[in-house]
Structures are given as C-alpha cells and as structure tokens.
Backbone bond lengths (Angstrom), bond angles and torsions (degrees), N, CA, C in turn:
res aa  C-N    CA-C-N  psi(-1)  N-CA   C-N-CA  omega(-1)  CA-C   N-CA-C  phi
1 M - - - 1.466 - - 1.520 108.20 -
2 A 1.338 117.31 133.71 1.459 121.55 -178.36 1.515 110.55 -75.24
3 E 1.364 114.29 158.43 1.478 120.47 178.41 1.522 108.78 -64.94
4 L 1.331 115.31 142.36 1.449 120.79 -179.54 1.517 110.20 -65.43
5 T 1.318 115.80 139.30 1.459 119.71 173.99 1.529 108.78 -75.14
6 A 1.365 116.38 171.35 1.466 120.94 179.44 1.517 110.98 -61.31
7 L 1.345 117.13 -40.60 1.451 120.21 179.30 1.512 111.56 -64.47
8 E 1.349 117.08 -44.16 1.462 119.86 179.83 1.523 111.33 -66.19
9 S 1.339 116.69 -37.74 1.467 119.51 178.55 1.519 110.78 -61.98
10 L 1.323 117.88 -42.64 1.463 120.19 179.17 1.518 111.47 -66.24
11 I 1.332 116.76 -36.64 1.467 119.24 177.17 1.515 110.53 -66.97
12 E 1.371 117.13 -39.45 1.462 121.07 177.34 1.527 111.35 -60.46
13 M 1.345 116.78 -32.45 1.468 120.03 -179.98 1.526 112.00 -75.50
14 G 1.306 118.65 -9.15 1.459 120.51 177.02 1.515 114.80 107.90
15 F 1.344 118.31 2.50 1.451 119.77 178.32 1.520 109.27 -77.80
16 P 1.325 118.64 142.23 1.469 120.70 175.48 1.531 110.14 -61.39
17 R 1.312 114.69 148.98 1.471 119.54 -176.02 1.527 111.27 -61.36
18 G 1.345 116.74 -41.80 1.457 119.15 -178.97 1.519 112.07 -62.01
19 R 1.344 116.23 -42.50 1.467 119.19 179.43 1.528 110.83 -66.28
20 A 1.340 116.12 -41.47 1.455 119.82 -178.45 1.520 110.90 -62.25
21 E 1.341 116.54 -45.20 1.466 119.86 178.99 1.532 110.79 -62.56
22 K 1.325 115.95 -41.07 1.468 120.21 -179.16 1.517 110.99 -65.43
23 A 1.350 116.62 -40.90 1.459 120.15 -179.50 1.520 110.80 -64.83
24 L 1.308 117.64 -43.96 1.469 120.85 179.91 1.524 110.87 -64.23
25 A 1.328 116.59 -40.78 1.455 119.29 -178.40 1.522 111.64 -67.47
26 L 1.343 117.06 -43.40 1.463 120.26 -176.11 1.526 112.69 -75.40
27 T 1.332 118.14 -18.68 1.474 120.40 176.60 1.523 111.57 -97.27
28 G 1.331 118.33 7.72 1.459 121.09 177.39 1.510 113.91 71.83
29 N 1.338 117.75 23.65 1.459 122.57 178.79 1.536 111.40 55.66
30 Q 1.366 113.75 45.42 1.462 119.14 -178.00 1.523 112.79 -88.52
31 G 1.286 118.78 4.43 1.448 120.97 177.06 1.517 112.78 126.77
32 I 1.320 113.47 171.72 1.474 119.20 -177.04 1.521 111.55 -67.30
33 E 1.332 117.32 -38.89 1.473 120.38 -175.96 1.524 111.10 -63.78
34 A 1.339 116.44 -43.69 1.466 118.87 178.15 1.523 110.98 -64.58
35 A 1.326 116.77 -39.76 1.458 119.95 178.83 1.524 111.44 -64.78
36 M 1.365 116.17 -41.07 1.468 119.21 179.33 1.530 110.80 -65.60
37 D 1.351 117.60 -38.05 1.466 119.89 176.73 1.528 110.44 -59.10
38 W 1.340 115.35 -43.20 1.468 118.65 179.83 1.527 110.72 -65.04
39 L 1.336 117.38 -40.97 1.460 120.78 -179.89 1.524 111.49 -64.66
40 M 1.344 117.11 -39.09 1.469 120.26 179.47 1.530 110.91 -66.87
41 E 1.323 117.04 -40.18 1.460 120.81 -175.77 1.525 111.94 -74.94
42 H 1.336 118.09 -26.77 1.461 120.48 -173.38 1.522 113.18 -115.48
43 E 1.341 117.90 16.88 1.466 118.05 -176.57 1.527 112.39 -69.00
44 D 1.360 117.83 -21.14 1.460 120.19 179.79 1.522 112.56 -97.84
45 D 1.345 117.88 3.46 1.459 120.17 179.39 1.524 109.87 -68.41
46 P 1.351 117.23 139.39 1.482 118.50 -179.31 1.525 113.29 -66.56
47 D 1.346 118.20 -24.19 1.467 120.38 -177.55 1.526 112.33 -105.32
48 V 1.341 117.57 21.41 1.460 119.14 -175.81 1.524 112.29 -66.27
49 D 1.338 117.11 -27.24 1.463 120.40 -177.57 1.526 112.73 -97.36
50 E 1.335 117.33 5.97 1.463 117.76 177.51 1.524 109.70 -70.68
51 P 1.333 118.51 139.36 1.479 121.17 -175.96 1.516 111.34 -67.68
52 L 1.326 114.76 152.07 1.452 122.97 179.01 1.527 108.25 -120.33
53 D 1.328 117.02 151.31 1.472 120.65 179.75 1.523 109.57 -65.57
54 T 1.334 117.04 115.01 1.470 121.93 -176.62 1.518 110.91 -117.54
55 S 1.337 116.33 42.13 1.466 119.31 -177.97 1.519 112.13 -66.59
56 L 1.365 117.47 -28.81 1.472 120.96 177.34 1.510 108.11 -99.54
57 G 1.299 115.72 100.26 1.468 119.37 -173.78 1.499 113.17 -69.36
58 H 1.358 119.97 -33.63 1.456 119.52 -175.96 1.520 111.54 -68.58
59 I 1.328 118.30 -19.88 1.467 119.77 176.32 1.513 109.97 -68.91
60 L 1.349 117.23 -28.48 1.457 120.51 -177.32 1.512 112.76 -87.96
61 G 1.319 118.60 6.93 1.456 119.62 173.81 1.489 114.58 94.36
62 R 1.379 119.51 13.72 1.453 119.67 176.72 1.523 108.86 -116.04
63 E 1.291 116.23 164.34 1.465 121.53 -178.19 1.518 109.78 -71.99
64 P 1.346 118.78 143.77 1.458 119.50 176.75 1.524 110.88 -64.76
65 T 1.320 114.27 151.25 1.469 120.34 179.53 1.521 109.49 -78.67
66 F 1.301 113.62 177.99 1.472 119.97 -178.38 1.517 110.54 -60.79
67 S 1.354 116.56 -43.87 1.464 119.25 -179.13 1.518 111.33 -68.64
68 E 1.349 118.81 -32.21 1.459 122.74 -179.12 1.512 111.45 -72.99
69 S 1.337 118.43 -33.94 1.464 121.44 -175.94 1.518 112.42 -81.46
70 G 1.327 117.47 -19.20 1.461 121.06 178.01 1.507 113.40 89.44
71 G 1.316 120.57 2.53 1.464 120.18 178.76 1.498 111.04 170.59
72 P 1.318 116.23 173.23 1.464 119.75 -175.54 1.509 112.96 -77.38
73 E 1.302 117.72 -15.75 1.462 117.99 -174.57 1.515 112.42 -86.75
74 G 1.369 117.09 -20.28 1.467 118.83 -175.53 1.504 112.89 -62.06
75 P 1.334 120.71 -62.87 1.458 121.03 -176.88 1.502 113.48 -65.21
76 V 1.350 117.17 -30.95 1.465 117.99 -178.37 1.509 110.53 -67.88
77 S 1.336 115.39 -45.98 1.463 117.73 -178.80 1.506 111.40 -66.87
78 A 1.395 116.92 -36.04 1.463 118.81 179.33 1.498 110.90 -67.03
79 A 1.326 118.98 -42.01 1.462 120.37 -179.25 1.499 110.97 -69.87
80 G 1.350 116.69 -34.67 1.462 118.40 -176.45 1.496 112.82 -77.37
81 E 1.355 116.57 -33.20 1.457 118.03 -174.95 1.524 112.97 -95.73
82 G 1.381 119.61 -32.65 1.467 120.04 -170.14 1.501 114.29 -97.41
83 K 1.313 121.65 -19.62 1.459 122.05 -172.71 1.519 110.38 -126.36
84 P 1.327 115.96 125.48 1.474 119.01 175.71 1.515 111.01 -77.17
85 I 1.304 114.04 161.88 1.470 119.75 178.80 1.523 108.90 -88.62
86 L 1.364 117.32 131.84 1.465 123.20 -178.99 1.523 109.45 -103.80
87 S 1.305 113.61 143.37 1.468 118.61 174.50 1.523 109.02 -79.63
88 E 1.338 115.16 173.98 1.469 119.83 179.80 1.525 111.04 -64.88
89 E 1.370 116.07 -38.42 1.473 119.07 179.24 1.516 110.78 -66.26
90 E 1.339 117.37 -39.79 1.469 119.70 179.22 1.528 110.67 -66.88
91 R 1.303 114.78 -37.22 1.454 117.43 178.12 1.532 111.00 -65.43
92 Q 1.332 117.88 -41.72 1.463 121.14 177.80 1.530 110.89 -64.11
93 E 1.356 116.53 -37.78 1.456 120.53 178.83 1.527 110.39 -65.12
94 Q 1.318 115.33 -40.51 1.464 118.69 177.91 1.524 110.89 -64.41
95 T 1.314 116.45 -41.05 1.469 119.86 177.81 1.519 111.38 -64.04
96 K 1.348 115.93 -38.71 1.464 120.46 178.88 1.521 110.80 -62.04
97 R 1.367 115.61 -43.50 1.462 118.87 179.32 1.527 111.06 -63.03
98 M 1.302 115.78 -39.04 1.445 118.73 178.87 1.532 112.19 -65.69
99 L 1.339 115.93 -39.94 1.467 119.06 177.64 1.524 111.53 -65.23
100 E 1.328 116.60 -37.68 1.460 120.17 176.90 1.525 110.56 -64.37
101 L 1.330 115.47 -38.35 1.451 119.33 177.57 1.526 110.83 -64.97
102 V 1.326 116.39 -39.98 1.469 120.15 176.20 1.524 110.88 -61.99
103 A 1.353 116.24 -44.16 1.471 119.69 179.48 1.527 110.68 -62.78
104 Q 1.319 117.13 -39.64 1.460 120.92 178.97 1.529 110.34 -63.18
105 K 1.341 115.44 -44.22 1.454 118.56 178.53 1.528 111.01 -62.80
106 Q 1.324 116.09 -37.52 1.451 119.89 178.80 1.521 110.90 -64.86
107 R 1.353 117.64 -42.44 1.462 121.33 178.54 1.532 110.83 -63.40
108 E 1.334 115.48 -42.28 1.458 118.56 179.11 1.525 111.01 -61.91
109 R 1.318 114.75 -40.31 1.464 118.05 178.38 1.522 111.23 -64.83
110 E 1.335 118.00 -43.31 1.463 120.88 179.10 1.517 111.39 -62.88
111 E 1.346 116.74 -40.78 1.463 119.37 178.10 1.524 110.80 -63.78
112 R 1.338 116.10 -40.42 1.461 119.03 178.81 1.525 111.11 -64.36
113 E 1.327 116.74 -42.72 1.457 119.84 178.33 1.528 111.62 -64.50
114 E 1.357 116.62 -36.27 1.465 119.80 177.88 1.526 110.62 -65.15
115 R 1.353 116.07 -41.99 1.467 118.71 178.23 1.533 110.66 -63.16
116 E 1.325 115.30 -41.26 1.463 118.44 179.26 1.530 111.07 -64.93
117 A 1.341 117.25 -37.79 1.465 120.25 178.12 1.529 110.78 -65.09
118 L 1.356 116.60 -41.42 1.465 119.49 177.49 1.526 111.17 -63.01
119 E 1.312 115.94 -39.78 1.468 119.09 179.23 1.528 110.70 -65.97
120 R 1.344 116.49 -39.30 1.467 118.62 176.81 1.515 111.48 -64.45
121 E 1.345 117.58 -38.40 1.463 120.73 178.68 1.526 110.91 -65.43
122 R 1.352 116.20 -41.97 1.463 118.77 177.31 1.529 110.82 -62.41
123 Q 1.336 115.35 -40.33 1.462 119.24 178.55 1.527 110.92 -63.78
124 R 1.338 116.62 -40.17 1.465 120.12 179.65 1.524 110.77 -64.75
125 R 1.339 116.76 -43.09 1.464 118.96 179.06 1.518 111.45 -65.38
126 R 1.337 115.97 -39.47 1.463 118.92 178.92 1.527 110.62 -63.02
127 Q 1.325 116.62 -41.80 1.458 119.43 177.68 1.528 111.50 -65.07
128 G 1.361 116.47 -37.28 1.463 119.31 177.18 1.519 112.04 -63.65
129 Q 1.341 116.77 -41.23 1.463 119.73 177.91 1.523 111.13 -64.64
130 E 1.332 116.36 -40.83 1.470 119.08 178.55 1.526 110.59 -64.38
131 L 1.342 116.50 -39.42 1.456 119.52 178.60 1.524 111.26 -65.25
132 S 1.349 117.06 -40.98 1.461 120.56 178.57 1.523 111.16 -64.00
133 A 1.337 116.53 -41.50 1.466 119.85 178.33 1.530 110.80 -64.16
134 A 1.327 116.66 -40.37 1.471 119.63 178.67 1.528 110.80 -64.86
135 R 1.356 116.20 -39.79 1.466 119.47 178.52 1.534 110.87 -64.64
136 Q 1.341 117.15 -39.81 1.462 120.53 178.37 1.530 111.08 -65.11
137 R 1.345 116.31 -41.09 1.471 118.65 177.67 1.520 110.83 -62.76
138 L 1.340 116.71 -38.32 1.457 120.31 178.90 1.536 110.81 -64.03
139 Q 1.340 117.19 -42.32 1.457 120.12 178.13 1.528 111.23 -63.33
140 E 1.332 116.94 -41.45 1.455 120.04 178.43 1.525 110.89 -63.08
141 D 1.334 116.73 -40.47 1.462 119.48 177.92 1.524 111.08 -63.68
142 E 1.336 116.93 -40.10 1.460 119.81 179.08 1.528 111.05 -65.22
143 M 1.346 117.25 -41.05 1.463 120.12 177.97 1.531 110.67 -64.28
144 R 1.336 116.61 -40.00 1.454 119.48 179.16 1.528 111.16 -65.29
145 R 1.340 116.31 -41.50 1.457 118.78 177.92 1.522 111.53 -64.81
146 A 1.352 117.15 -38.15 1.467 119.88 178.47 1.521 110.96 -64.16
147 A 1.349 117.08 -41.02 1.465 120.11 178.52 1.529 110.44 -64.18
148 E 1.328 117.06 -41.72 1.458 119.78 178.29 1.530 110.87 -64.49
149 E 1.342 117.26 -37.69 1.460 120.66 177.90 1.524 110.83 -64.46
150 R 1.351 117.65 -40.39 1.470 120.34 177.51 1.520 110.87 -64.15
151 R 1.338 116.71 -42.03 1.469 118.62 178.45 1.532 110.99 -63.85
152 R 1.324 116.31 -39.30 1.458 119.05 179.42 1.523 111.14 -65.24
153 E 1.344 117.36 -42.84 1.459 120.29 178.16 1.525 111.29 -62.92
154 K 1.332 117.23 -39.53 1.456 120.39 178.03 1.522 110.77 -63.08
155 A 1.347 115.54 -42.87 1.459 118.73 178.71 1.526 110.77 -64.03
156 E 1.330 117.83 -40.02 1.465 120.30 178.06 1.525 111.29 -65.27
157 E 1.339 117.13 -37.31 1.463 119.88 178.52 1.525 110.57 -64.93
158 L 1.349 115.96 -43.67 1.465 118.85 178.12 1.528 110.87 -63.28
159 A 1.344 116.36 -39.96 1.461 119.18 178.75 1.524 110.91 -65.18
160 A 1.334 117.16 -37.05 1.466 120.10 178.47 1.523 110.79 -65.23
161 R 1.325 116.51 -41.81 1.476 119.55 177.25 1.528 110.78 -60.98
162 Q 1.346 115.26 -41.26 1.459 118.73 179.03 1.528 111.14 -63.70
163 R 1.352 116.51 -39.59 1.459 118.87 177.50 1.528 111.76 -64.16
164 V 1.355 116.42 -36.07 1.475 119.80 177.44 1.516 110.18 -62.56
165 R 1.349 116.65 -45.92 1.467 119.21 179.77 1.528 111.07 -61.98
166 E 1.344 115.65 -42.70 1.457 118.84 -179.45 1.520 111.31 -64.69
167 K 1.340 117.55 -38.88 1.468 119.83 178.39 1.521 111.03 -66.76
168 I 1.331 116.97 -37.02 1.471 119.23 177.09 1.522 110.14 -61.36
169 E 1.322 116.41 -44.45 1.463 120.21 179.48 1.526 110.71 -63.20
170 R 1.338 117.27 -40.86 1.459 119.75 178.36 1.526 111.45 -64.76
171 D 1.359 116.11 -41.31 1.468 119.62 177.98 1.521 111.14 -62.25
172 K 1.315 116.22 -40.87 1.468 119.57 178.40 1.518 110.85 -62.18
173 A 1.361 114.59 -44.15 1.464 117.68 -179.46 1.527 111.06 -65.05
174 E 1.341 117.42 -39.86 1.458 120.08 179.55 1.527 111.65 -66.43
175 R 1.328 117.16 -40.19 1.470 119.80 178.79 1.527 110.89 -67.26
176 A 1.340 115.80 -39.47 1.462 118.52 178.45 1.526 110.45 -62.85
177 K 1.328 116.33 -38.92 1.460 119.55 178.78 1.526 111.42 -70.94
178 K 1.359 116.60 -35.44 1.463 120.73 -177.14 1.516 111.68 -73.54
179 Y 1.331 117.27 -44.91 1.463 120.52 -174.73 1.524 112.05 -91.26
180 G 1.293 118.63 -4.77 1.458 121.23 172.78 1.508 114.77 63.54
181 G 1.323 116.48 51.25 1.468 119.00 173.61 1.492 114.37 82.10
182 S 1.333 118.89 27.17 1.460 121.38 177.58 1.513 110.27 -71.38
183 V 1.311 114.74 173.83 1.469 119.22 -177.01 1.518 110.11 -63.93
184 G 1.338 116.86 -37.58 1.455 119.84 -178.35 1.506 112.84 -67.75
185 S 1.345 118.16 -22.92 1.455 119.77 -177.45 1.508 113.49 -89.59
186 Q 1.316 116.87 -8.84 1.459 119.43 -179.58 1.512 110.40 -72.49
187 P 1.354 118.73 128.76 1.481 120.28 177.56 1.518 110.97 -67.56
188 S 1.295 115.01 143.20 1.470 119.30 179.38 1.512 109.24 -72.93
189 P 1.291 118.15 134.25 1.477 121.38 -178.32 1.511 109.81 -69.31
190 P 1.354 117.70 145.55 1.463 120.23 179.04 1.509 113.06 -65.80
191 A 1.306 117.12 -31.97 1.474 120.19 179.53 1.518 107.99 -151.08
192 P 1.310 118.74 140.65 1.482 121.00 -178.81 1.526 110.52 -67.17
193 E 1.352 115.01 136.52 1.456 119.74 177.03 1.517 109.50 -79.54
194 P 1.316 117.29 152.71 1.478 119.99 178.61 1.521 110.39 -64.40
195 G 1.268 117.53 136.00 1.460 121.45 -179.51 1.508 109.82 168.15
196 P 1.288 116.69 -170.92 1.468 120.38 -179.92 1.510 110.85 -66.70
197 V 1.284 116.37 143.42 1.452 123.03 179.80 1.508 108.88 -72.81
198 P 1.358 119.33 130.46 1.471 119.94 178.35 1.509 111.05 -60.43
199 S 1.367 113.40 142.35 1.459 118.52 -177.66 1.520 112.64 -78.50
200 S 1.347 116.50 -20.98 1.462 118.69 -176.51 1.516 110.12 -75.56
201 P 1.318 119.79 122.07 1.473 121.02 179.87 1.521 112.94 -68.49
202 S 1.360 117.94 -19.35 1.452 119.07 -179.02 1.514 112.33 -73.07
203 Q 1.350 117.49 -23.37 1.443 120.41 -179.26 1.516 112.22 -77.17
204 E 1.300 119.07 -27.43 1.469 121.70 -176.82 1.513 109.34 -143.55
205 P 1.329 116.61 78.01 1.478 118.61 -176.88 1.520 110.50 -68.13
206 P 1.291 115.79 145.75 1.479 118.47 178.93 1.523 110.14 -70.96
207 T 1.304 116.33 134.51 1.466 122.61 176.99 1.505 109.48 -129.03
208 K 1.315 115.32 142.42 1.450 120.46 178.14 1.519 112.58 -81.31
209 R 1.356 115.28 -24.36 1.465 118.57 -176.27 1.515 109.20 -148.76
210 E 1.296 116.80 141.25 1.452 122.07 178.86 1.532 109.83 -89.33
211 Y 1.335 116.99 130.34 1.464 122.84 177.85 1.527 108.57 -116.25
212 D 1.308 115.24 140.27 1.463 120.62 178.46 1.524 112.11 -90.31
213 Q 1.332 117.06 -25.08 1.448 120.62 -176.31 1.524 110.60 -128.72
214 C 1.322 114.00 161.62 1.459 120.51 -178.73 1.523 108.62 -139.26
215 R 1.317 117.30 129.73 1.467 122.54 179.31 1.520 108.13 -100.92
216 I 1.339 114.91 116.72 1.469 121.35 -176.30 1.523 109.10 -112.71
217 Q 1.326 115.78 128.35 1.457 121.78 171.67 1.520 108.17 -108.89
218 V 1.344 116.07 126.07 1.465 121.59 -176.26 1.525 108.18 -114.78
219 R 1.312 116.14 122.44 1.460 121.42 178.51 1.529 108.78 -94.58
220 L 1.338 115.68 126.02 1.452 122.25 -177.40 1.523 110.48 -89.90
221 P 1.321 117.12 161.61 1.485 119.50 -178.89 1.519 113.60 -62.46
222 D 1.333 118.24 -25.96 1.466 119.57 -178.88 1.519 113.40 -83.52
223 G 1.339 117.82 5.32 1.463 121.24 178.54 1.506 114.80 96.84
224 T 1.304 118.56 -16.07 1.466 120.87 176.99 1.522 109.85 -80.28
225 S 1.316 115.27 172.24 1.463 119.64 -178.05 1.515 109.53 -141.64
226 L 1.315 114.78 154.89 1.462 123.65 174.95 1.514 108.41 -121.01
227 T 1.313 116.47 140.19 1.461 121.69 178.90 1.522 108.65 -129.29
228 Q 1.334 116.43 130.69 1.451 121.32 -178.75 1.538 108.62 -151.08
229 T 1.311 115.39 150.71 1.467 122.21 177.81 1.525 109.13 -102.03
230 F 1.328 116.51 128.75 1.460 122.65 178.90 1.531 108.57 -120.51
231 R 1.324 114.79 162.88 1.469 119.04 172.82 1.517 109.04 -74.18
232 A 1.315 115.38 147.68 1.465 119.39 -175.93 1.520 111.94 -64.01
233 R 1.331 117.39 -26.10 1.469 120.77 -178.57 1.532 112.43 -91.49
234 E 1.339 117.65 -1.96 1.460 118.86 176.80 1.514 110.26 -69.56
235 Q 1.343 115.12 150.20 1.452 120.12 -178.90 1.532 110.34 -79.12
236 L 1.332 113.90 160.13 1.462 119.47 178.63 1.525 111.45 -64.24
237 A 1.341 115.78 -22.75 1.468 119.27 178.06 1.521 111.71 -62.06
238 A 1.345 117.52 -28.83 1.464 120.27 177.34 1.524 110.87 -64.83
239 V 1.335 116.82 -36.98 1.465 120.33 178.27 1.523 109.75 -67.82
240 R 1.335 116.95 -43.98 1.463 119.60 179.42 1.535 111.59 -62.12
241 L 1.334 116.34 -40.87 1.455 119.53 179.18 1.536 111.19 -66.30
242 Y 1.338 116.29 -38.30 1.468 119.57 177.34 1.525 110.56 -61.27
243 V 1.346 117.10 -40.30 1.466 120.69 179.27 1.518 110.01 -66.36
244 E 1.329 117.09 -41.67 1.467 119.62 -179.11 1.520 111.91 -63.56
245 L 1.343 116.47 -32.05 1.468 120.04 -178.66 1.524 113.24 -82.93
246 H 1.323 117.49 -19.29 1.466 119.62 -172.46 1.529 113.39 -124.16
247 R 1.302 119.26 13.75 1.475 117.94 -176.83 1.518 112.34 -86.01
248 G 1.329 118.37 8.44 1.461 120.97 169.08 1.502 115.22 93.98
249 E 1.319 119.35 8.61 1.453 119.79 177.90 1.507 109.96 -94.09
250 E 1.339 117.17 159.46 1.451 122.13 -177.57 1.507 109.51 -66.85
251 P 1.354 117.25 134.61 1.459 118.79 178.42 1.517 110.11 -66.43
252 G 1.286 115.72 143.69 1.453 121.09 178.87 1.517 113.80 85.55
253 G 1.341 117.02 -9.08 1.456 119.32 179.74 1.514 111.49 -82.98
254 D 1.311 115.50 173.67 1.471 120.19 177.74 1.514 108.04 -76.77
255 Q 1.324 117.13 117.50 1.456 122.10 -178.80 1.524 109.13 -112.57
256 D 1.316 114.87 135.55 1.456 118.74 175.96 1.518 109.28 -71.10
257 P 1.321 117.71 139.75 1.472 119.27 176.30 1.521 110.06 -64.50
258 V 1.289 116.83 147.78 1.456 121.17 -177.85 1.527 109.88 -112.93
259 Q 1.301 114.38 156.71 1.456 121.47 176.47 1.511 108.37 -125.26
260 L 1.333 115.89 135.28 1.456 121.96 -178.85 1.514 109.65 -95.37
261 L 1.330 115.04 134.77 1.462 122.22 178.73 1.510 109.08 -123.68
262 S 1.309 115.72 147.87 1.459 120.16 172.37 1.512 108.58 -97.31
263 G 1.334 115.74 151.19 1.461 119.14 -176.34 1.515 113.63 -79.84
264 F 1.306 116.13 -57.79 1.470 121.32 -177.27 1.526 108.94 -131.85
265 P 1.297 118.54 116.21 1.479 126.85 -8.04 1.513 110.26 -73.10
266 R 1.329 115.48 158.98 1.463 121.13 -179.08 1.517 109.25 -66.86
267 R 1.339 115.24 124.23 1.463 118.77 -176.69 1.520 109.18 -153.06
268 A 1.314 116.56 136.25 1.464 122.09 175.23 1.517 107.87 -102.09
269 F 1.329 116.11 125.55 1.461 120.55 -178.50 1.523 109.57 -81.81
270 S 1.319 115.73 136.36 1.462 122.29 -178.33 1.528 110.20 -92.86
271 E 1.340 114.42 177.66 1.459 119.73 177.29 1.511 110.83 -64.07
272 A 1.318 117.50 -34.98 1.468 119.80 178.09 1.522 110.78 -66.25
273 D 1.367 116.77 -33.77 1.468 119.54 178.23 1.521 111.65 -66.95
274 M 1.315 117.04 -25.48 1.462 119.51 -179.07 1.526 112.38 -63.01
275 E 1.323 117.45 -24.14 1.462 121.00 179.95 1.522 112.72 -88.52
276 R 1.314 117.37 -5.78 1.475 120.49 -175.79 1.531 110.09 -91.30
277 P 1.321 118.92 146.62 1.473 122.67 179.18 1.521 110.72 -65.43
278 L 1.329 115.23 153.70 1.466 120.49 178.34 1.522 111.23 -62.38
279 Q 1.317 115.84 -35.15 1.470 119.70 -179.58 1.520 110.47 -64.47
280 E 1.329 115.76 -38.62 1.459 119.92 -178.62 1.517 111.74 -71.00
281 L 1.344 117.34 -28.74 1.456 120.84 -179.53 1.524 112.88 -84.05
282 G 1.337 117.08 1.98 1.461 119.93 178.92 1.520 114.31 76.09
283 L 1.341 117.02 26.47 1.469 121.45 -178.70 1.517 111.79 -100.46
284 V 1.324 118.53 10.16 1.463 123.84 -179.29 1.515 107.99 -105.52
285 P 1.326 120.53 140.35 1.471 128.50 4.59 1.536 114.14 -87.01
286 S 1.342 118.30 -11.56 1.458 120.53 178.63 1.517 108.37 -154.89
287 A 1.330 113.58 155.23 1.462 118.80 -179.22 1.513 108.91 -159.96
288 V 1.346 113.89 159.16 1.461 121.83 176.93 1.521 107.02 -118.21
289 L 1.344 115.75 121.93 1.448 121.90 178.85 1.515 110.16 -112.75
290 I 1.303 116.01 156.97 1.463 122.17 -179.75 1.516 107.77 -121.27
291 V 1.356 114.66 135.96 1.463 120.22 178.97 1.528 107.66 -99.78
292 A 1.326 114.60 121.82 1.461 120.62 174.64 1.499 108.22 -117.58
293 K 1.305 116.43 139.14 1.451 119.17 178.92 1.520 109.72 -68.06
294 K 1.310 112.65 131.47 1.461 119.17 -176.48 1.528 108.80 -99.50
295 C 1.282 117.07 125.90 1.460 120.81 -179.05 1.509 109.18 -69.57
296 P 1.328 119.44 129.83 1.468 120.10 179.68 1.494 111.05 -65.93
297 S 1.344 114.85 141.38 1.463 120.31 -177.19 1.530 109.95 -79.68
C-alpha cells in the first residue's frame, strides 16, 4: 500500500474533503502541518466550506490523472520509484501521529485563546478603574463648585446687608436735610449721657429684660411673609428697607411706597416712627407687622 498523500491524511483525520483541498491549495501545498494550521485558524469562517477551483489536482496533494501526466508511464514510474509501500500498522502509526499533531494544534489554539481572554479581562478591569477614577474626579469637582457657590452666596448676602446699612444712612441724611433738624432727623445716641431722666414715658419705656435682637415677621399684601432678625437698637426704617428689597418686585422698577402696621393694637407707623429704635417701639423681642400699600401723596 502506498504512503498516504497530504489530502488523504487530512481526510483520515476527520477533516471534510472540501476543507482539506482548500487548505492545501491556499497554503501552497507546503505540507500537512501548514494545512492543519490554516484549518484551525479558519474553522469558524462562514465561507470555509465554499468550493475552490481545483483544476490542478497535484497542487492539492493527489497524484495527477492519466490525462494530466501525458501517458500511462508517468504515474506508474512515479509511484514505483518515489513512494515505498506501507503496511497497515505503518499506516495506522502515521495516522496516529497526524492525530496527535492535530491535538497539539488544538491545545495551542486553546492556550492562545485563553491568553487573549485574560488580556481582554485585564483591559476591561483597567477601563473600569479609569472610569471609577474619572467619576470620583467629577464628584470632587462638583463638591468644589458647590462650596464656591456657597461662598459666593454668602459674600452676596454680606454685600446686600452692607447696601441696606448704607441706604439707611443715606435716607437719614436726606430726611435730616429735608426736615431741617426735626426730631425725626436726629440720630439716636449710642448711649445715654448722664443727666436728669426724661419725664416723658414714651422716650424710655420700662422693660423687665433687655434684648439685643428682635425677630420681625412681616406679612405682605399677597399673603406671603418675610422673617428677619434685627438688632434691638436698629431703627424701624431698616425693617421698611428690608421689605422694599425683598417683596418680590423687579429691582430698579417703580415701587409703591409701603406703610407698616402693627396687628395688636392696630397702629400705623409714621415717618417719625421710622427713626425710632425697634426696642423703643415695643417690637422686642418679636413682633408681627403688616405691609399695606400706601397711596402716594
């Protein structure tokens, strides 16, 4: 029995004839090992079983036919002189070696795929760590922006308070200039000078306890309310200015003047009352005022 050709050996190993012929043709008939490498690498290709032009049979590892050799002596002399006859045991041994080679190629392929899978897993974990770090940086940036926003709001609040104080001082100066030194335009002294006690009870009402601060709730005509804490020695004009700045109208627009009323007892505060301290008006430690729109004169 003659030695198996490369095509027959691949068929003996279990490869389909079409695939075996295609592998031998595309590898240039360089041997069984090259053909098996091609079969292992392309076994999952969708076109692996598509037929290939096999007009030259000797390229695919089989002996040329009678018409290809040009006469009856060609194949006979080649088979008789170039190939020894193998016994059945030698043929089985050759098939066994080929199967072992196939198994080795399969193991090598599995090891390569395992390495590639490990590399993909490492890449996935690395990308996950980078994503987590980016998310943490984003959270830190958001916290930093929030802190900066709080500081900015605090600075704006302090600036608004300063503008309120400055406007109160300007209003006092304008009233003093307008009324020409009237009682309402006189600034309140920081501390009473030693001397005779004034006889008028309205100038120094009796109090059981001294308060430093006063909590004022102002009810607006639309039903909403404003609540703010003032110093007990601040003038009522500070409360009116706070209402004008926070009653919800557009800044710079024409605003109707407002008049402050007390609830119990019912009382309308005058312009002269605006210069008096909250403590003197009996609004300490807390009071509820009502804002009524004042008709312009």
